[in-house]
C-alpha positions as CSV (number, residue, x, y, z in Angstrom):
1,M,116.1,53.1,91.4
2,N,112.9,55.0,90.2
3,M,110.4,55.8,93.0
4,T,107.0,57.5,93.2
5,K,106.6,60.2,95.7
6,D,103.9,58.4,97.4
7,V,106.2,55.4,98.2
8,Y,109.0,57.8,99.5
9,R,106.5,59.3,101.7
10,K,105.3,55.9,103.0
11,L,108.7,54.7,103.8
12,I,109.4,57.7,106.1
13,E,105.9,57.2,107.8
14,H,106.6,53.5,108.2
15,A,110.0,54.1,109.7
16,K,108.7,56.8,112.2
17,G,105.6,54.8,113.3
18,D,107.6,51.8,114.1
19,A,110.5,53.6,115.8
20,P,112.1,53.0,118.1
21,I,112.3,49.5,116.5
22,E,113.5,49.0,112.9
23,A,110.7,49.1,110.2
24,C,110.9,46.5,107.5
25,G,109.3,45.5,104.5
26,Y,109.3,45.1,100.6
27,L,109.1,47.4,97.7
28,A,107.4,46.4,94.4
29,S,107.8,47.9,91.0
30,G,106.2,47.7,87.5
31,N,107.4,49.2,84.4
32,G,110.8,50.1,86.2
33,I,109.1,52.2,88.7
34,V,108.9,51.5,92.5
35,N,105.2,52.2,93.2
36,T,104.1,49.8,95.9
37,L,105.3,49.4,99.6
38,I,104.4,46.3,101.4
39,P,105.2,46.9,105.1
40,L,105.9,43.8,107.3
41,R,106.2,43.3,110.9
42,N,109.6,43.2,112.2
43,A,109.6,39.7,113.9
44,D,112.6,40.5,116.0
45,Q,111.1,43.6,117.4
46,S,114.4,45.0,117.6
47,E,115.9,48.6,117.6
48,E,119.3,47.2,115.9
49,H,118.0,44.5,113.3
50,F,115.1,42.9,111.7
51,S,113.7,39.7,110.3
52,F,110.5,38.9,108.6
53,D,107.9,36.3,109.6
54,P,108.2,33.7,107.0
55,T,104.6,33.3,106.6
56,E,103.9,37.0,106.5
57,Q,107.0,37.4,103.8
58,F,105.1,34.6,101.7
59,Q,102.1,36.2,101.7
60,A,103.8,39.7,100.7
61,V,105.5,38.3,97.8
62,R,102.3,36.4,96.6
63,K,100.5,39.7,96.8
64,I,103.4,41.4,94.7
65,R,103.0,38.8,92.2
66,D,99.2,38.7,92.2
67,L,99.4,42.4,91.4
68,G,101.7,41.9,88.5
69,L,104.6,43.4,90.1
70,E,108.0,42.1,91.0
71,V,110.0,42.7,94.1
72,A,112.4,45.6,93.7
73,A,113.8,46.0,97.3
74,V,114.0,44.9,100.8
75,Y,113.6,48.0,102.9
76,H,114.3,48.7,106.6
77,S,115.0,51.6,108.9
78,H,117.9,52.6,111.1
79,P,116.1,54.8,114.0
80,K,119.4,55.9,115.5
81,T,122.3,55.2,112.8
82,P,123.1,56.5,109.2
83,A,121.4,55.1,106.1
84,R,124.2,52.6,105.1
85,P,124.5,48.8,105.4
86,S,125.6,47.7,108.9
87,E,127.9,44.6,108.7
88,E,124.8,42.5,109.8
89,D,122.9,44.1,106.9
90,K,125.8,42.9,104.5
91,R,126.0,39.4,105.9
92,L,122.2,38.9,105.7
93,S,121.8,40.3,102.0
94,F,121.2,37.0,100.3
95,D,119.6,38.2,97.2
96,S,121.6,40.1,95.0
97,S,119.0,40.4,92.4
98,V,117.1,43.2,94.7
99,S,118.1,46.5,96.2
100,Y,118.4,47.2,99.8
101,V,116.8,50.5,100.8
102,I,117.5,52.0,104.4
103,V,115.8,54.7,105.9
104,S,117.6,56.6,108.7
105,L,116.0,58.6,111.4
106,A,119.4,59.5,113.2
107,G,119.5,63.0,111.5
108,T,117.3,66.0,111.9
109,E,115.5,64.7,108.8
110,P,114.9,61.3,107.5
111,D,117.4,60.0,104.8
112,I,116.8,57.3,102.5
113,K,119.4,55.6,100.4
114,S,119.5,52.5,98.2
115,F,122.3,49.8,97.8
116,R,123.0,46.7,95.7
117,I,124.9,44.0,97.9
118,H,126.5,41.2,96.3
119,K,128.8,38.9,98.6
120,Q,129.0,41.6,101.3
121,H,130.2,44.0,98.6
122,V,128.1,47.4,98.6
123,V,127.2,49.5,95.7
124,A,125.2,52.9,96.3
125,E,122.2,53.2,94.0
126,E,120.7,56.5,92.9
127,I,117.0,57.2,94.0
128,K,114.9,59.2,91.5
129,I,111.6,60.4,92.6
130,V,109.1,60.3,89.8
131,D,105.4,61.1,89.7
């Protein structure tokens, strides 16, 4: 996954800003580069899981399409656990056409990792920061 520095920075800001609850949202791309972050409200307001409000989710997807972009990833944070999919993350990853990005705040520095998940099978995906 190719991602701009700005989006990488905004992922960390959103995760820190929503802590201790999980932050969540969409990442959108154009020309193969993730260049847009669409933060959403965690409807569950939970420290251990997230869900999107369906109306807000629909509006976000519409905005991405109106910008001529495509949904590249669903992202969320793990305020207290590592950047790897939990069993719940794997079970609820219904769309194998997008990546799943996790921002962990568990260590001394934020850690961002990306995964492809298909039928609960997880494959790590490299994140390359581009200008």
